[in-house]
C-alpha positions in Angstrom: 0.0 0.0 -0.1 0.7 3.8 -0.1 3.5 5.0 2.4 1.7 7.2 4.4 2.6 10.7 4.8 -0.5 12.5 6.2 -0.8 16.6 7.3 -2.3 17.5 10.0 -5.9 18.2 9.4 -6.3 15.4 7.0 -9.2 13.2 7.2 -8.6 9.2 7.2 -9.9 6.2 8.1 -8.8 2.9 9.7 -7.7 -0.3 8.0 -9.7 -3.0 10.4 -13.3 -0.5 9.4 -12.5 -1.4 6.0 -11.8 -4.2 6.6 -14.8 -5.5 9.0 -17.0 -3.9 6.2 -15.6 -6.5 3.2 -13.3 -4.1 1.8 -9.3 -4.8 1.1 -7.7 -1.5 1.8 -5.1 -1.8 -1.0 -8.1 -2.2 -3.3 -8.5 1.4 -2.8 -5.2 1.7 -5.1 -6.7 0.2 -8.1 -8.6 2.1 -10.8 -11.9 3.0 -10.9 -12.9 0.5 -13.2 -11.2 -2.8 -11.7 -12.8 -1.6 -8.2 -15.8 -1.6 -10.0 -16.1 -5.2 -10.9 -14.8 -6.6 -7.9 -17.2 -4.3 -5.9 -19.9 -3.9 -8.3 -19.9 -0.3 -7.8 -17.8 2.7 -7.9 -15.1 3.5 -4.6 -17.7 6.9 -3.9 -20.5 4.5 -3.7 -19.3 2.2 -1.6 -18.4 4.7 1.2 -21.7 5.7 0.7 -23.3 2.5 1.4 -21.0 2.0 4.0 -20.8 4.0 7.3 -17.1 4.1 8.0 -16.1 6.0 10.8 -13.9 9.2 10.1 -10.7 10.6 11.7 -8.2 13.8 11.6 -4.8 13.6 11.9 -2.9 15.7 13.8 0.3 14.7 14.6 3.2 11.8 14.9 4.0 11.2 18.5 6.1 8.5 20.2 6.8 4.7 19.1 5.4 1.8 20.8 7.1 -1.2 21.5 9.3 -0.3 18.3 6.6 1.1 16.2 5.4 4.2 14.7 2.5 5.9 16.1 0.2 8.9 15.3 -2.5 11.2 17.3 -5.8 11.0 15.6 -8.9 12.7 16.7 -12.0 10.4 16.7 -15.3 11.6 15.3 -17.7 10.2 18.0 -16.8 9.3 21.6 -15.1 11.2 24.6 -11.5 10.7 23.7 -10.4 14.3 21.8 -7.3 12.2 20.6 -6.2 8.8 20.1 -2.6 7.3 19.8 -2.8 4.2 17.1 0.0 2.4 14.7 0.7 4.1 11.6 0.8 0.9 10.0 -3.3 0.8 10.9 -4.0 3.9 9.4 -5.6 3.8 6.0 -3.3 6.2 3.8 -5.4 7.4 1.8 -7.4 10.7 2.8 -11.2 11.7 2.0 -13.6 13.5 3.1 -15.6 13.6 5.4 -20.0 13.8 6.1 -21.5 15.1 9.4 -24.2 12.1 10.3 -25.4 13.9 13.4 -25.2 17.4 13.9 -23.8 18.2 17.5 -26.3 20.0 20.2 -23.3 21.9 21.8 -21.2 24.2 20.4 -18.5 27.0 21.8 -18.9 30.4 20.4 -16.0 31.9 18.1 -14.3 35.6 19.0 -12.3 38.0 17.6 -9.2 38.2 19.8 -9.9 42.4 20.4 -7.0 43.9 21.7 -5.2 40.4 23.7 -1.6 40.1 22.0 -0.2 36.4 21.4 2.8 36.1 22.8 5.0 35.0 19.5 6.8 31.8 20.5 3.1 30.8 20.3 2.8 28.4 17.1 -0.6 27.6 15.4 -0.4 23.9 16.6 -0.1 25.1 20.1 -3.2 26.5 21.8 -2.8 28.6 24.8 -4.8 29.8 27.8 -4.7 33.6 28.6 -3.6 34.3 31.4 -7.0 35.8 33.0 -7.8 31.8 32.5 -11.1 33.0 30.9 -10.0 32.2 27.2 -8.0 30.0 25.5 -6.7 31.3 22.0 -6.0 28.8 18.7 -5.3 29.9 15.3 -7.5 28.8 12.7 -5.1 28.8 10.2 -5.8 32.2 9.1 -5.3 33.7 12.6 -5.2 33.7 16.2 -9.2 33.3 17.8 -10.7 32.9 21.3 -12.9 30.6 23.3 -14.6 31.3 26.3 -14.3 29.4 29.1 -15.7 29.1 33.0 -14.8 27.4 36.0 -11.3 28.1 34.3 -11.4 24.7 32.7 -13.8 24.0 31.1 -15.4 25.6 26.9 -18.0 27.3 27.5 -20.7 25.5 25.4 -24.0 26.9 24.1 -26.7 25.4 22.0 -27.0 27.9 18.8 -29.9 26.9 16.8 -27.6 25.5 13.6 -29.4 23.1 11.4 -27.6 23.9 8.4 -23.6 24.6 8.2 -22.4 26.6 5.8 -18.6 26.7 5.0 -18.2 23.7 7.6 -14.0 24.0 8.0 -12.2 21.3 9.9 -9.2 23.2 12.4 -6.7 22.1 15.0 -8.1 23.7 18.0 -8.2 22.6 21.6 -8.7 19.4 22.6 -12.0 18.4 24.4 -13.3 15.4 26.6 -16.5 13.9 28.1 -19.5 15.6 28.2 -19.0 18.9 29.5 -15.9 19.4 27.4 -13.6 19.8 29.7 -10.1 21.2 28.5 -7.0 18.7 28.2 -4.1 19.9 30.6 -2.6 20.0 33.8 -0.6 22.2 35.4 2.9 24.4 34.9 4.5 23.7 31.3 1.2 20.8 30.8 -1.5 24.1 30.9 -1.7 24.2 27.2 -3.7 21.9 25.7 -3.3 19.3 24.1 -4.5 18.9 20.3 -7.8 18.2 19.1 -10.1 18.6 16.2 -12.8 20.4 15.5 -15.6 22.3 13.2 -16.0 25.6 12.8 -19.4 26.5 10.7 -20.0 29.5 9.5 -23.4 31.0 10.2 -25.5 33.9 11.1 -27.0 32.9 14.1 -30.5 34.8 15.2 -31.3 32.6 18.8 -30.2 30.0 21.0 -32.4 26.9 21.7 -34.1 26.4 24.7 -31.2 24.6 27.2 -29.5 24.7 30.2 -26.3 25.2 28.5 -27.1 28.4 27.2 -27.4 29.7 31.4 -23.8 30.5 30.8 -24.0 33.0 28.5 -25.1 35.1 31.3 -21.3 34.6 31.9 -19.8 35.7 28.6 -19.5 39.9 28.5 -20.5 41.3 25.7 -21.9 38.1 24.0 -24.8 38.1 21.7 -26.1 35.1 20.0 -27.5 37.7 16.8 -24.1 38.3 16.3 -22.0 35.5 16.3 -21.2 34.0 13.0 -18.8 31.5 13.6 -19.0 28.4 16.3 -16.9 25.3 16.6 -17.5 22.2 17.6 -15.5 19.4 18.6 -15.0 16.8 15.9 -15.7 14.0 18.4 -19.2 15.1 19.0 -20.3 15.2 15.1 -20.1 11.5 14.5 -19.1 11.7 11.0 -18.1 9.2 8.6 -15.6 9.1 6.1 -15.9 9.2 2.2 -14.1 8.5 -0.8 -12.6 12.1 -1.7 -14.0 11.6 -5.1 -17.5 12.3 -3.6 -18.0 16.0 -4.4 -15.5 17.3 -2.9 -14.7 21.2 -4.7 -11.2 21.3 -6.6 -10.6 24.4 -6.4 -11.9 28.1 -5.6 -13.0 28.4 -9.3 -16.7 29.5 -10.7 -18.0 29.0 -14.6 -21.0 27.9 -13.7 -20.7 24.3 -14.8 -20.9 20.6 -12.8 -17.9 20.7 -10.5 -17.1 17.2 -12.2 -16.5 19.1 -15.2 -14.3 21.7 -14.0 -12.0 18.3 -12.3 -11.3 17.6 -16.0 -10.4 20.1 -17.6 -8.1 21.5 -14.7 -7.0 18.8 -13.8 -3.8 19.9 -11.6 -6.6 21.1 -9.4 -5.9 19.1 -6.2 -9.6 17.5 -4.5 -9.6 19.0 -0.5 -8.8 16.1 1.6 -10.9 17.8 4.9 -13.6 19.2 2.6 -17.4 18.4 4.4 -19.2 16.7 1.9 -22.9 17.3 2.0 -24.8 13.2 1.4 -28.5 14.9 0.3 -26.2 16.4 -2.9 -26.8 14.6 -6.0 -24.3 15.2 -7.5 -22.2 13.1 -5.4 -23.4 10.1 -7.1 -21.6 11.3 -10.1 -18.9 9.5 -11.7 -15.9 10.9 -12.2 
């Protein structure tokens, strides 16, 4: 199989998920025509027909018993990161589709006048000295996430049903149902890496829920003016989709189907972390 060469944010799955569903991972290297002869469908269709959990690649980590390992963020469960032997990771990157929208989100706030230390890297979220904010890099700039009790992210229940511009980012790791930030004391106080889904969505109200009671502790917060929210990836219950499944192939619009653009401009590479809308019939088109 292909050598494991992944970058932070790539969406992958594990080989044992494929094997348990009846697919040999190495068959993903086959041309589409050969794959169809074996499975009687395209690669895209196979992943639509089978629920395969998605994972976000975070970074490499320490070896275990002489084997290379990497940290992944699972798409369901309480863990925000999971150490897995590299030989267990399917080397083919893909896309993700949300099968169940999270109920709890964290508002993404602007940095305002807060100064981030120069030594802080994008992959190292930091906790503000006031212990009221955790700062992270969204790929373009630093943003803030509100905290409560000096340890937990302040989550709310916005009325989000149709996410717009849903992007995966590396964000503070969270665990358990109350989204407590992973960390310790002293030098280990910085949250460990995790993955989150940032959704751009103009919000008009919050759903009735006890979680929203904590909004009174957030200064200058208004649901009506909040355009970006973050939900931990482990709360999205996302599934892995082969990258051909309607993933945008470039920032280009010529009023043509995306598939046509891809054939004319083959140099446009698919985005391995694009959100796939399974209700869109275009993903059923052969590429």
